[in-house]
MARTI-769327 format. One record per residue: residue in one letter; x, y, z of N, C-alpha, C in turn; residue number from 1. Coordinates in steps of 0.1 Angstrom, whole numbers. Example, Ala and Ser with C-alpha at 12.3 -4.5 7.8 and 13.67 -1.06 7.14 Angstrom:
2
SITE  res    npx    npy    npz   capx   capy   capz    cpx    cpy    cpz    n
SITE    A    132    -57     78    123    -45     78    132    -33     78    1
SITE    S    128    -22     71    137    -11     71    129      0     79    2
This chain:
358
SITE  res    npx    npy    npz   capx   capy   capz    cpx    cpy    cpz    n
SITE    M   -562   -752     34   -560   -759     21   -547   -767     21    1
SITE    K   -536   -761     26   -523   -767     26   -524   -780     34    2
SITE    A   -531   -779     46   -532   -791     54   -540   -802     47    3
SITE    L   -551   -798     40   -559   -807     33   -551   -814     22    4
SITE    Y   -543   -806     15   -535   -812      5   -525   -822     10    5
SITE    S   -519   -818     22   -509   -827     28   -515   -840     32    6
SITE    L   -528   -839     37   -535   -851     42   -538   -860     30    7
SITE    F   -542   -854     18   -545   -861      6   -532   -868      1    8
SITE    L   -521   -861      1   -509   -866     -4   -504   -878      5    9
SITE    L   -506   -876     18   -502   -887     27   -511   -899     25   10
SITE    S   -524   -897     22   -532   -909     20   -529   -916      7   11
SITE    M   -525   -908     -3   -521   -914    -16   -509   -922    -15   12
SITE    I   -499   -917     -7   -486   -924     -5   -489   -937      3   13
SITE    S   -498   -936     13   -501   -948     21   -508   -958     13   14
SITE    A   -517   -954      4   -524   -964     -4   -514   -971    -13   15
SITE    G   -504   -963    -19   -494   -969    -27   -486   -980    -20   16
SITE    L   -483   -976     -7   -475   -986      1   -483   -999      4   17
SITE    F   -496   -997      7   -504  -1009     10   -506  -1017     -3   18
SITE    A   -505  -1011    -15   -507  -1019    -27   -496  -1028    -30   19
SITE    Q   -484  -1026    -24   -473  -1034    -27   -474  -1047    -19   20
SITE    P   -474  -1058    -25   -475  -1071    -18   -463  -1074     -9   21
SITE    V   -465  -1079      3   -455  -1083     12   -457  -1098     15   22
SITE    I   -446  -1106     14   -447  -1120     15   -441  -1124     29   23
SITE    D   -448  -1132     36   -443  -1137     49   -447  -1151     51   24
SITE    Q   -445  -1157     63   -448  -1170     66   -463  -1173     65   25
SITE    N   -471  -1163     67   -486  -1165     68   -492  -1165     54   26
SITE    N   -485  -1161     44   -492  -1160     30   -483  -1167     20   27
SITE    F   -474  -1176     24   -466  -1184     15   -468  -1199     17   28
SITE    I   -461  -1207      9   -464  -1221      9   -463  -1227     22   29
SITE    S   -473  -1237     25   -473  -1244     37   -478  -1258     34   30
SITE    A   -477  -1267     45   -481  -1281     43   -496  -1282     39   31
SITE    G   -498  -1290     29   -512  -1292     24   -515  -1285     11   32
SITE    D   -506  -1275      7   -509  -1267     -5   -506  -1276    -17   33
SITE    V   -514  -1274    -28   -512  -1280    -41   -514  -1270    -51   34
SITE    F   -504  -1269    -61   -504  -1260    -71   -503  -1267    -85   35
SITE    D   -513  -1264    -94   -512  -1270   -107   -507  -1260   -117   36
SITE    Y   -498  -1264   -125   -491  -1255   -134   -492  -1260   -149   37
SITE    V   -491  -1251   -158   -488  -1254   -172   -474  -1249   -175   38
SITE    Q   -466  -1258   -181   -452  -1254   -184   -450  -1256   -199   39
SITE    F   -442  -1247   -204   -439  -1248   -218   -425  -1242   -220   40
SITE    V   -419  -1245   -232   -405  -1240   -235   -407  -1234   -249   41
SITE    E   -404  -1221   -250   -405  -1214   -263   -394  -1203   -263   42
SITE    S   -382  -1206   -267   -371  -1197   -265   -373  -1185   -274   43
SITE    G   -381  -1185   -285   -383  -1174   -293   -394  -1165   -289   44
SITE    S   -400  -1168   -277   -412  -1161   -273   -409  -1146   -270   45
SITE    E   -419  -1138   -271   -417  -1123   -268   -415  -1121   -253   46
SITE    L   -417  -1132   -245   -415  -1131   -231   -401  -1128   -227   47
SITE    V   -391  -1132   -236   -377  -1130   -233   -374  -1116   -232   48
SITE    D   -380  -1107   -240   -378  -1093   -239   -386  -1086   -228   49
SITE    V   -397  -1091   -224   -406  -1085   -215   -402  -1088   -200   50
SITE    I   -398  -1100   -198   -396  -1105   -184   -386  -1097   -176   51
SITE    P   -374  -1094   -182   -364  -1087   -173   -367  -1074   -167   52
SITE    D   -377  -1067   -173   -380  -1053   -169   -386  -1054   -154   53
SITE    G   -380  -1046   -145   -385  -1045   -132   -391  -1031   -129   54
SITE    G   -396  -1029   -117   -402  -1016   -114   -414  -1018   -105   55
SITE    E   -421  -1006   -103   -432  -1006    -94   -445  -1005   -102   56
SITE    S   -456  -1010    -96   -469  -1009   -101   -470  -1013   -116   57
SITE    L   -463  -1024   -120   -463  -1028   -134   -475  -1037   -137   58
SITE    S   -477  -1039   -150   -488  -1047   -155   -482  -1057   -165   59
SITE    W   -482  -1070   -162   -477  -1080   -171   -489  -1088   -177   60
SITE    D   -491  -1086   -189   -502  -1093   -196   -497  -1105   -204   61
SITE    F   -499  -1117   -197   -495  -1130   -203   -507  -1138   -206   62
SITE    S   -519  -1131   -208   -531  -1138   -210   -532  -1146   -224   63
SITE    A   -523  -1142   -233   -523  -1149   -246   -513  -1161   -246   64
SITE    L   -508  -1165   -234   -499  -1177   -234   -507  -1189   -238   65
SITE    P   -500  -1199   -244   -507  -1211   -248   -513  -1219   -235   66
SITE    S   -525  -1223   -236   -531  -1230   -225   -528  -1245   -225   67
SITE    E   -521  -1250   -236   -517  -1264   -236   -502  -1264   -234   68
SITE    G   -498  -1274   -226   -484  -1276   -224   -482  -1288   -214   69
SITE    I   -470  -1289   -208   -468  -1299   -198   -476  -1296   -186   70
SITE    Q   -483  -1305   -181   -491  -1303   -169   -483  -1308   -157   71
SITE    L   -481  -1298   -147   -473  -1301   -135   -481  -1299   -123   72
SITE    S   -478  -1306   -112   -485  -1303   -100   -474  -1304    -89   73
SITE    D   -474  -1293    -81   -465  -1292    -69   -474  -1295    -57   74
SITE    S   -471  -1306    -50   -479  -1310    -38   -469  -1309    -26   75
SITE    Y   -473  -1301    -16   -465  -1299     -5   -470  -1307      7   76
SITE    Y   -464  -1318     11   -469  -1328     20   -465  -1324     35   77
SITE    P   -474  -1326     44   -469  -1326     58   -459  -1337     61   78
SITE    L   -451  -1335     71   -440  -1345     73   -445  -1359     76   79
SITE    D   -457  -1360     82   -462  -1373     85   -468  -1381     73   80
SITE    S   -467  -1374     61   -471  -1381     49   -459  -1386     41   81
SITE    T   -447  -1384     46   -434  -1389     40   -430  -1402     46   82
SITE    P   -421  -1410     40   -416  -1422     47   -412  -1420     61   83
SITE    D   -413  -1430     69   -411  -1429     84   -397  -1424     87   84
SITE    L   -387  -1429     80   -373  -1425     83   -371  -1410     80   85
SITE    F   -376  -1406     69   -375  -1392     65   -382  -1383     75   86
SITE    Q   -394  -1388     79   -402  -1380     89   -394  -1379    102   87
SITE    L   -388  -1390    106   -380  -1390    119   -368  -1380    118   88
SITE    F   -362  -1380    106   -349  -1372    105   -353  -1357    104   89
SITE    F   -363  -1354     96   -365  -1340     93   -377  -1334    102   90
SITE    G   -385  -1343    108   -397  -1338    115   -395  -1338    130   91
SITE    N   -384  -1343    135   -382  -1343    150   -373  -1331    153   92
SITE    Q   -378  -1321    159   -371  -1308    161   -358  -1311    169   93
SITE    F   -358  -1320    179   -347  -1323    187   -336  -1329    179   94
SITE    L   -339  -1339    171   -329  -1346    162   -325  -1338    150   95
SITE    A   -334  -1331    144   -331  -1324    132   -323  -1311    134   96
SITE    G   -325  -1304    145   -318  -1291    147   -321  -1282    136   97
SITE    E   -311  -1276    129   -313  -1266    119   -321  -1272    107   98
SITE    N   -321  -1285    106   -327  -1292     94   -342  -1295     97   99
SITE    F   -347  -1291    108   -361  -1293    111   -370  -1287    100  100
SITE    S   -380  -1295     96   -388  -1291     84   -402  -1291     87  101
SITE    T   -410  -1282     80   -424  -1281     82   -432  -1288     71  102
SITE    H   -426  -1291     59   -433  -1298     48   -423  -1302     38  103
SITE    A   -428  -1310     28   -419  -1316     18   -426  -1316      5  104
SITE    L   -418  -1314     -6   -423  -1314    -20   -418  -1327    -26  105
SITE    E   -428  -1335    -31   -424  -1347    -38   -418  -1343    -52  106
SITE    L   -406  -1349    -54   -398  -1346    -66   -400  -1357    -77  107
SITE    A   -400  -1353    -89   -398  -1363   -100   -383  -1368    -98  108
SITE    V   -381  -1380   -102   -368  -1387   -100   -357  -1378   -107  109
SITE    L   -360  -1373   -119   -350  -1365   -126   -347  -1352   -119  110
SITE    D   -355  -1347   -109   -352  -1335   -102   -344  -1337    -90  111
SITE    F   -342  -1350    -86   -335  -1352    -73   -320  -1350    -76  112
SITE    E   -314  -1342    -66   -300  -1338    -68   -291  -1349    -65  113
SITE    L   -289  -1358    -74   -280  -1369    -73   -274  -1372    -86  114
SITE    P   -262  -1366    -90   -257  -1367   -103   -250  -1380   -105  115
SITE    L   -256  -1392   -103   -251  -1405   -105   -262  -1414   -111  116
SITE    P   -258  -1423   -120   -268  -1432   -127   -273  -1443   -118  117
SITE    L   -282  -1439   -108   -287  -1449    -98   -302  -1449    -99  118
SITE    Q   -308  -1460    -94   -323  -1461    -94   -328  -1453    -81  119
SITE    V   -336  -1443    -84   -341  -1434    -73   -356  -1435    -73  120
SITE    E   -361  -1436    -61   -376  -1437    -58   -379  -1428    -46  121
SITE    Q   -392  -1425    -45   -397  -1417    -34   -388  -1405    -30  122
SITE    A   -386  -1396    -39   -377  -1385    -37   -385  -1373    -32  123
SITE    Y   -379  -1366    -22   -386  -1354    -16   -375  -1344    -14  124
SITE    Q   -380  -1331    -15   -372  -1320    -10   -379  -1314      2  125
SITE    F   -371  -1311     13   -377  -1307     25   -375  -1292     28  126
SITE    F   -385  -1286     34   -385  -1271     36   -389  -1268     50  127
SITE    R   -385  -1256     54   -390  -1251     67   -394  -1236     64  128
SITE    S   -406  -1233     69   -412  -1220     68   -414  -1215     82  129
SITE    D   -408  -1203     85   -410  -1197     98   -409  -1182     96  130
SITE    E   -410  -1175    107   -410  -1160    106   -398  -1154    100  131
SITE    E   -387  -1161    100   -374  -1156     95   -373  -1158     80  132
SITE    G   -379  -1169     75   -378  -1171     60   -383  -1185     56  133
SITE    Y   -380  -1188     43   -383  -1200     37   -370  -1207     33  134
SITE    F   -368  -1219     38   -355  -1226     37   -356  -1240     31  135
SITE    I   -347  -1243     22   -345  -1257     18   -336  -1264     28  136
SITE    T   -341  -1274     35   -333  -1281     46   -326  -1293     42  137
SITE    G   -331  -1300     30   -324  -1312     26   -332  -1319     16  138
SITE    N   -327  -1330     11   -333  -1339      2   -333  -1354      7  139
SITE    A   -342  -1362      3   -342  -1376      7   -349  -1384     -4  140
SITE    A   -344  -1397     -5   -349  -1406    -15   -345  -1420    -11  141
SITE    E   -352  -1429    -18   -347  -1443    -18   -338  -1445    -30  142
SITE    V   -326  -1449    -28   -316  -1450    -39   -311  -1465    -39  143
SITE    E   -314  -1472    -50   -311  -1486    -51   -318  -1494    -39  144
SITE    G   -330  -1489    -35   -337  -1496    -25   -333  -1492    -10  145
SITE    L   -323  -1483     -9   -319  -1479      4   -321  -1464      7  146
SITE    P   -325  -1460     19   -327  -1446     21   -314  -1438     20  147
SITE    L   -315  -1426     14   -304  -1417     13   -309  -1403     17  148
SITE    I   -303  -1398     27   -307  -1385     33   -296  -1375     31  149
SITE    S   -299  -1364     24   -289  -1353     22   -294  -1341     30  150
SITE    A   -289  -1339     42   -292  -1328     50   -282  -1316     47  151
SITE    Y   -288  -1305     45   -279  -1293     42   -271  -1289     55  152
SITE    D   -258  -1289     54   -249  -1284     64   -251  -1269     66  153
SITE    T   -253  -1262     55   -256  -1248     55   -269  -1246     47  154
SITE    L   -280  -1242     53   -293  -1242     47   -293  -1232     35  155
SITE    D   -302  -1236     25   -304  -1228     14   -316  -1218     17  156
SITE    V   -313  -1206     19   -323  -1196     22   -330  -1191      9  157
SITE    V   -342  -1197      6   -349  -1193     -6   -353  -1178     -6  158
SITE    Y   -360  -1175      5   -365  -1161      8   -363  -1158     22  159
SITE    S   -359  -1146     25   -360  -1141     39   -373  -1133     41  160
SITE    F   -379  -1135     53   -392  -1129     55   -390  -1118     66  161
SITE    P   -399  -1107     65   -408  -1104     55   -401  -1100     42  162
SITE    L   -407  -1103     30   -401  -1100     17   -410  -1089     10  163
SITE    S   -404  -1078      7   -411  -1067      0   -402  -1061    -10  164
SITE    F   -409  -1053    -18   -402  -1047    -30   -389  -1040    -25  165
SITE    G   -378  -1042    -33   -365  -1036    -30   -356  -1044    -21  166
SITE    D   -361  -1055    -15   -353  -1063     -6   -343  -1072    -14  167
SITE    M   -331  -1072    -10   -320  -1080    -16   -313  -1089     -6  168
SITE    D   -309  -1100    -10   -302  -1109     -1   -293  -1119     -8  169
SITE    T   -282  -1123     -2   -273  -1133     -8   -269  -1143      3  170
SITE    N   -271  -1156      0   -267  -1167      9   -260  -1178      2  171
SITE    S   -253  -1186     10   -246  -1197      5   -252  -1210     11  172
SITE    F   -251  -1221      4   -256  -1234      9   -246  -1245      6  173
SITE    Y   -247  -1256     13   -238  -1267     12   -243  -1280     18  174
SITE    F   -240  -1291     11   -242  -1304     18   -232  -1314     11  175
SITE    F   -228  -1324     19   -220  -1335     14   -224  -1348     20  176
SITE    T   -228  -1358     12   -235  -1370     17   -228  -1382     13  177
SITE    D   -226  -1391     22   -220  -1405     19   -231  -1413     11  178
SITE    V   -227  -1420      1   -235  -1429     -6   -229  -1443     -4  179
SITE    P   -235  -1451      5   -228  -1464      8   -225  -1473     -4  180
SITE    G   -213  -1478     -4   -208  -1487    -15   -204  -1479    -28  181
SITE    I   -206  -1466    -28   -202  -1459    -40   -192  -1448    -37  182
SITE    G   -195  -1439    -27   -186  -1428    -24   -194  -1417    -17  183
SITE    A   -195  -1406    -24   -202  -1394    -18   -206  -1385    -28  184
SITE    V   -217  -1377    -25   -221  -1366    -34   -223  -1354    -26  185
SITE    G   -221  -1342    -32   -223  -1330    -25   -227  -1319    -34  186
SITE    Q   -230  -1308    -28   -234  -1296    -36   -231  -1284    -28  187
SITE    S   -226  -1274    -35   -224  -1261    -28   -228  -1250    -38  188
SITE    G   -232  -1238    -33   -236  -1228    -42   -240  -1215    -35  189
SITE    S   -245  -1206    -42   -250  -1193    -36   -263  -1189    -43  190
SITE    R   -271  -1182    -36   -284  -1178    -41   -285  -1163    -37  191
SITE    S   -287  -1155    -48   -289  -1140    -46   -303  -1137    -51  192
SITE    T   -311  -1130    -42   -324  -1126    -45   -326  -1111    -45  193
SITE    N   -335  -1107    -54   -338  -1092    -55   -353  -1091    -58  194
SITE    A   -361  -1086    -49   -375  -1084    -51   -376  -1071    -60  195
SITE    D   -375  -1073    -73   -372  -1062    -82   -384  -1055    -88  196
SITE    A   -396  -1061    -86   -408  -1056    -92   -421  -1060    -84  197
SITE    W   -431  -1052    -86   -445  -1056    -81   -455  -1050    -91  198
SITE    G   -467  -1057    -91   -477  -1052   -100   -488  -1063   -102  199
SITE    T   -495  -1062   -113   -505  -1072   -116   -501  -1081   -128  200
SITE    L   -502  -1094   -125   -499  -1104   -135   -512  -1110   -141  201
SITE    T   -514  -1109   -154   -526  -1115   -160   -522  -1128   -168  202
SITE    L   -528  -1139   -164   -526  -1152   -170   -539  -1157   -177  203
SITE    P   -538  -1167   -185   -550  -1172   -190   -561  -1176   -180  204
SITE    G   -557  -1179   -168   -567  -1183   -158   -572  -1172   -148  205
SITE    G   -566  -1160   -150   -570  -1149   -141   -559  -1139   -138  206
SITE    S   -561  -1129   -130   -552  -1118   -127   -548  -1119   -112  207
SITE    Y   -535  -1115   -109   -530  -1117    -96   -521  -1105    -93  208
SITE    D   -523  -1099    -81   -513  -1089    -76   -501  -1096    -70  209
SITE    C   -490  -1093    -76   -478  -1101    -73   -466  -1093    -69  210
SITE    L   -457  -1099    -61   -443  -1094    -59   -435  -1103    -68  211
SITE    R   -425  -1097    -76   -417  -1105    -84   -403  -1105    -78  212
SITE    V   -396  -1117    -78   -383  -1119    -73   -374  -1124    -84  213
SITE    R   -362  -1117    -85   -352  -1122    -94   -342  -1129    -86  214
SITE    T   -339  -1142    -90   -329  -1150    -82   -318  -1155    -92  215
SITE    E   -306  -1153    -87   -294  -1159    -94   -289  -1171    -86  216
SITE    L   -287  -1182    -93   -282  -1194    -86   -269  -1198    -93  217
SITE    N   -259  -1200    -84   -246  -1205    -88   -244  -1218    -81  218
SITE    V   -243  -1229    -88   -243  -1242    -81   -231  -1251    -87  219
SITE    T   -224  -1258    -77   -214  -1267    -81   -217  -1281    -75  220
SITE    D   -217  -1291    -83   -219  -1305    -78   -206  -1312    -76  221
SITE    T   -205  -1320    -66   -193  -1328    -63   -197  -1343    -63  222
SITE    I   -188  -1351    -69   -190  -1365    -70   -177  -1371    -65  223
SITE    Y   -177  -1380    -55   -165  -1387    -51   -168  -1402    -52  224
SITE    I   -159  -1409    -60   -161  -1424    -62   -151  -1431    -53  225
SITE    G   -156  -1439    -44   -148  -1445    -33   -137  -1454    -38  226
SITE    F   -141  -1464    -48   -131  -1474    -51   -120  -1469    -60  227
SITE    T   -122  -1457    -66   -111  -1451    -74   -104  -1440    -67  228
SITE    E   -111  -1436    -55   -106  -1425    -47   -104  -1412    -56  229
SITE    T   -113  -1409    -64   -113  -1398    -73   -125  -1389    -71  230
SITE    G   -124  -1376    -72   -135  -1367    -70   -136  -1358    -82  231
SITE    T   -148  -1354    -85   -150  -1345    -97   -160  -1334    -92  232
SITE    Q   -157  -1322    -97   -166  -1311    -94   -172  -1306   -108  233
SITE    I   -185  -1304   -108   -192  -1300   -120   -198  -1286   -117  234
SITE    E   -193  -1276   -123   -199  -1262   -121   -210  -1260   -131  235
SITE    R   -222  -1258   -126   -234  -1255   -135   -233  -1241   -141  236
SITE    P   -239  -1239   -152   -240  -1225   -158   -249  -1217   -149  237
SITE    L   -247  -1204   -149   -256  -1195   -141   -270  -1196   -145  238
SITE    Q   -279  -1198   -135   -293  -1199   -136   -300  -1186   -130  239
SITE    V   -309  -1180   -138   -316  -1168   -133   -331  -1171   -134  240
SITE    N   -338  -1170   -122   -352  -1173   -121   -359  -1159   -119  241
SITE    Y   -371  -1158   -126   -380  -1147   -123   -393  -1153   -118  242
SITE    T   -396  -1150   -105   -407  -1157    -98   -417  -1147    -94  243
SITE    W   -430  -1149    -98   -441  -1140    -94   -448  -1147    -83  244
SITE    I   -449  -1140    -71   -456  -1146    -59   -468  -1138    -56  245
SITE    S   -479  -1145    -54   -492  -1138    -50   -495  -1142    -35  246
SITE    P   -496  -1131    -26   -500  -1134    -12   -514  -1139    -11  247
SITE    V   -523  -1136    -21   -536  -1141    -20   -537  -1156    -23  248
SITE    V   -530  -1160    -34   -529  -1174    -37   -520  -1182    -27  249
SITE    G   -510  -1175    -21   -502  -1181    -11   -490  -1189    -17  250
SITE    G   -486  -1185    -29   -475  -1192    -35   -471  -1186    -48  251
SITE    V   -464  -1194    -56   -459  -1190    -69   -469  -1191    -80  252
SITE    V   -472  -1181    -87   -482  -1181    -98   -475  -1182   -112  253
SITE    A   -463  -1178   -113   -456  -1179   -125   -441  -1179   -123  254
SITE    E   -433  -1186   -131   -418  -1186   -130   -412  -1188   -143  255
SITE    A   -402  -1180   -146   -394  -1181   -158   -380  -1185   -154  256
SITE    I   -374  -1194   -161   -360  -1199   -158   -351  -1196   -170  257
SITE    F   -340  -1189   -168   -330  -1186   -178   -317  -1193   -174  258
SITE    V   -311  -1199   -184   -297  -1204   -182   -289  -1198   -193  259
SITE    E   -278  -1191   -189   -269  -1184   -198   -278  -1175   -208  260
SITE    D   -287  -1168   -202   -295  -1158   -209   -305  -1164   -219  261
SITE    A   -307  -1177   -219   -317  -1184   -227   -328  -1188   -219  262
SITE    L   -341  -1185   -223   -352  -1190   -216   -354  -1205   -218  263
SITE    I   -353  -1213   -207   -354  -1227   -209   -368  -1232   -205  264
SITE    S   -375  -1225   -197   -389  -1229   -193   -396  -1218   -187  265
SITE    F   -410  -1218   -189   -419  -1209   -182   -431  -1217   -178  266
SITE    R   -435  -1215   -165   -446  -1222   -160   -455  -1212   -153  267
SITE    Y   -468  -1215   -154   -478  -1206   -147   -490  -1214   -142  268
SITE    L   -496  -1208   -132   -507  -1214   -125   -518  -1217   -135  269
SITE    A   -523  -1230   -135   -532  -1234   -145   -546  -1228   -143  270
SITE    N   -550  -1226   -131   -563  -1220   -128   -563  -1214   -114  271
SITE    Q   -575  -1209   -110   -575  -1203    -97   -581  -1213    -87  272
SITE    S   -581  -1226    -90   -587  -1235    -80   -577  -1241    -71  273
SITE    T   -564  -1238    -72   -554  -1244    -64   -556  -1240    -49  274
SITE    L   -558  -1227    -47   -561  -1222    -33   -573  -1214    -34  275
SITE    S   -575  -1205    -25   -586  -1197    -25   -586  -1187    -36  276
SITE    S   -598  -1185    -43   -599  -1176    -54   -601  -1162    -49  277
SITE    A   -595  -1152    -56   -597  -1138    -52   -611  -1133    -55  278
SITE    A   -618  -1140    -63   -632  -1135    -67   -641  -1135    -56  279
SITE    I   -640  -1144    -46   -649  -1145    -34   -640  -1146    -22  280
SITE    S   -644  -1138    -12   -636  -1138      0   -637  -1151      7  281
SITE    D   -626  -1155     14   -626  -1167     22   -637  -1167     33  282
SITE    N   -641  -1155     37   -652  -1154     47   -665  -1159     42  283
SITE    D   -667  -1160     29   -679  -1166     23   -679  -1181     22  284
SITE    F   -668  -1187     26   -667  -1202     25   -661  -1207     38  285
SITE    K   -669  -1215     45   -665  -1220     58   -666  -1235     59  286
SITE    I   -657  -1241     66   -659  -1256     69   -657  -1257     84  287
SITE    F   -666  -1265     90   -666  -1266    105   -673  -1279    109  288
SITE    P   -669  -1286    120   -657  -1283    127   -644  -1287    119  289
SITE    N   -633  -1281    122   -620  -1284    116   -609  -1282    126  290
SITE    P   -603  -1293    131   -604  -1307    126   -618  -1313    128  291
SITE    A   -621  -1323    120   -633  -1331    120   -630  -1346    123  292
SITE    S   -639  -1353    129   -637  -1367    132   -647  -1376    125  293
SITE    Q   -660  -1371    125   -671  -1380    119   -677  -1372    108  294
SITE    N   -682  -1360    110   -689  -1352    100   -684  -1338    101  295
SITE    F   -685  -1331     90   -683  -1316     90   -693  -1310     80  296
SITE    E   -694  -1297     81   -703  -1289     72   -696  -1279     64  297
SITE    I   -700  -1278     52   -695  -1268     42   -706  -1257     41  298
SITE    S   -702  -1245     44   -711  -1234     44   -707  -1223     33  299
SITE    V   -716  -1219     24   -714  -1209     14   -725  -1199     14  300
SITE    P   -724  -1188      8   -735  -1178      7   -748  -1184      1  301
SITE    R   -759  -1179      5   -772  -1184      1   -774  -1183    -14  302
SITE    S   -767  -1173    -20   -768  -1172    -35   -759  -1181    -43  303
SITE    F   -750  -1188    -36   -740  -1197    -42   -747  -1210    -45  304
SITE    V   -746  -1214    -58   -751  -1228    -62   -740  -1235    -70  305
SITE    G   -736  -1246    -65   -725  -1253    -72   -723  -1267    -66  306
SITE    S   -711  -1271    -66   -707  -1285    -62   -695  -1284    -53  307
SITE    Y   -692  -1295    -46   -680  -1296    -38   -673  -1309    -41  308
SITE    K   -659  -1309    -39   -651  -1320    -40   -641  -1321    -28  309
SITE    I   -638  -1333    -24   -628  -1335    -14   -617  -1344    -20  310
SITE    L   -605  -1339    -19   -593  -1346    -25   -583  -1349    -14  311
SITE    D   -577  -1361    -14   -566  -1363     -5   -553  -1357    -12  312
SITE    L   -542  -1357     -5   -530  -1350    -10   -523  -1357    -22  313
SITE    T   -528  -1368    -26   -524  -1374    -38   -532  -1370    -50  314
SITE    G   -542  -1362    -48   -551  -1357    -58   -563  -1366    -60  315
SITE    R   -565  -1377    -52   -575  -1387    -54   -588  -1381    -48  316
SITE    E   -599  -1382    -56   -612  -1377    -51   -618  -1387    -42  317
SITE    V   -622  -1382    -30   -627  -1391    -20   -642  -1388    -17  318
SITE    S   -647  -1377    -21   -661  -1373    -19   -665  -1362    -28  319
SITE    T   -677  -1362    -33   -682  -1351    -41   -697  -1350    -39  320
SITE    G   -703  -1338    -43   -717  -1336    -41   -721  -1322    -45  321
SITE    Q   -734  -1319    -45   -739  -1306    -48   -741  -1298    -35  322
SITE    I   -740  -1285    -36   -741  -1276    -24   -749  -1264    -28  323
SITE    R   -758  -1260    -18   -765  -1247    -19   -767  -1243     -4  324
SITE    E   -759  -1234      0   -759  -1228     13   -751  -1237     23  325
SITE    V   -756  -1249     25   -749  -1258     35   -749  -1272     30  326
SITE    A   -738  -1279     32   -738  -1294     29   -731  -1301     41  327
SITE    S   -737  -1312     45   -731  -1320     56   -724  -1332     50  328
SITE    V   -711  -1334     54   -703  -1345     47   -698  -1354     58  329
SITE    D   -700  -1367     55   -695  -1378     64   -681  -1381     61  330
SITE    V   -671  -1380     70   -657  -1383     68   -653  -1395     77  331
SITE    S   -662  -1402     83   -659  -1412     93   -651  -1423     86  332
SITE    A   -652  -1425     73   -645  -1436     67   -631  -1432     62  333
SITE    L   -628  -1419     63   -615  -1414     58   -604  -1416     68  334
SITE    S   -592  -1418     63   -580  -1419     72   -577  -1406     78  335
SITE    E   -570  -1406     89   -566  -1393     95   -556  -1386     85  336
SITE    G   -556  -1373     85   -547  -1366     76   -553  -1353     71  337
SITE    I   -546  -1347     61   -551  -1334     56   -557  -1337     42  338
SITE    Y   -569  -1330     40   -576  -1331     28   -579  -1317     22  339
SITE    L   -582  -1316      9   -585  -1303      3   -600  -1303      0  340
SITE    V   -607  -1293      5   -621  -1292      2   -624  -1280     -7  341
SITE    S   -629  -1283    -19   -631  -1273    -29   -646  -1271    -32  342
SITE    V   -651  -1259    -34   -664  -1256    -39   -663  -1250    -52  343
SITE    Y   -672  -1254    -61   -672  -1250    -75   -685  -1243    -79  344
SITE    G   -684  -1230    -83   -696  -1222    -87   -694  -1218   -101  345
SITE    A   -704  -1210   -106   -703  -1205   -120   -692  -1196   -123  346
SITE    D   -688  -1188   -112   -677  -1178   -115   -665  -1180   -106  347
SITE    A   -665  -1190    -97   -653  -1190    -88   -651  -1205    -83  348
SITE    V   -639  -1207    -78   -636  -1220    -72   -628  -1216    -59  349
SITE    L   -632  -1221    -48   -625  -1219    -35   -620  -1232    -29  350
SITE    T   -609  -1232    -23   -603  -1244    -16   -598  -1241     -3  351
SITE    K   -601  -1250      7   -595  -1249     20   -591  -1263     25  352
SITE    R   -582  -1262     35   -577  -1275     40   -586  -1280     52  353
SITE    L   -588  -1293     52   -595  -1299     62   -586  -1310     69  354
SITE    I   -586  -1310     82   -579  -1320     90   -589  -1330     95  355
SITE    V   -586  -1343     92   -594  -1353     98   -586  -1360    109  356
SITE    N   -591  -1359    121   -584  -1363    133   -593  -1370    143  357
SITE    R   -589  -1381    148   -598  -1388    158   -590  -1391    171  358
């Protein structure tokens, strides 16, 4: 009986361990991923009191959050979808060195780290994901019509992999970049992370098993004006992020940002169609051949009745149709690159990446 009890206890402990999400290179953001979010700001929300609580096997019920808000989309582009010069600088492993990147996030102009009143276009932030972690490697944009590349001299380590409950880390980052005809801009700071909680997060669009990470950011911006030979340092107030990460979704499903203890924004995944849905296994949805050159087939269970859509990485719909069990799709007219193939049923939406290559 004692042995049986010990075996039962061991199995319960093991089950608890396996229930805790672990984040690594294989189940976090990669090139081709697109995430749609709803963002809102409501400083008086009850979230302010609920969010800071950490612990194990928690349940966060945010299903009553407003479904209307600012619509955001994070699109992570492969390097060959960025401007040629940026691709050459960050995508060539020999030239880039530590700044070698695997994908890039297109930034709104206001998000680009350049504290000067200049015209900015085609702004990107570059990342590398590998077995050791997830890194910010640099920023790049066209400033006043000229390319400006800010490569981090010391990389910003967003997360160290594998990342699991209880892991803590602190890193520093730094860059300083010449701005022709003006002077230079730079940034230094530190990032401290603490995977302080795990559990189930319920949002208006569904429920997710998540690891939550608390991040403290201390950032100082530097501006140097060449013609006056003066420099200024701007120390930002402490920023604290609470980020819920789902290994099933493969990315961030919710994030709260506090500045000086005030909630300044909260965003959450708009629906379950961004990546694969947990309601149906990926094994039930197949695309082949992949890569494809002329045609490919979409395969779903015989009981599945719905439709499919193919989107390019800008979100433009390039093909659509009905599907029941199998659909054959002609991609001979599409340009080479990465596309998102989604199937829509009554109870689920699944998405996979398709490579068109000739």
